[in-house]
C-alpha angles and dihedrals in degrees: 000000000000117000122239111254138179090226130072113260135220117197114204128191109237140337096290092057091045092054093043093053093041092051092047092051093045091048086063091054097257120133098210091189095063107015106103092204093056119083121252109248115221123189118221118188113229135011093254092055090046090053091048089051095058101079095046094042092052092048091051094045092088094203095317120121116268125185140182129209132185132165110242115244117242113246127202117239113260114276121240141076119317118223115235116224122210126206 
């Protein structure tokens, strides 16, 4: 269960998302670990767990901003014949 915090919180799905967000924030000169105006970034392993975290995290936010980030999974195009169009 997410802990109550005075800072806003961003939940990210997995280590790759954590590093991507942390590097982006730091590239803009913000130390997200110590800057009270920056959100805390919390890693959640797996999309299913991230989705289950949403309701509780929003309830515990107490008016503070709360966000969720996940890298979309690549999907293969649907199998099957493609129709050729003629002009």
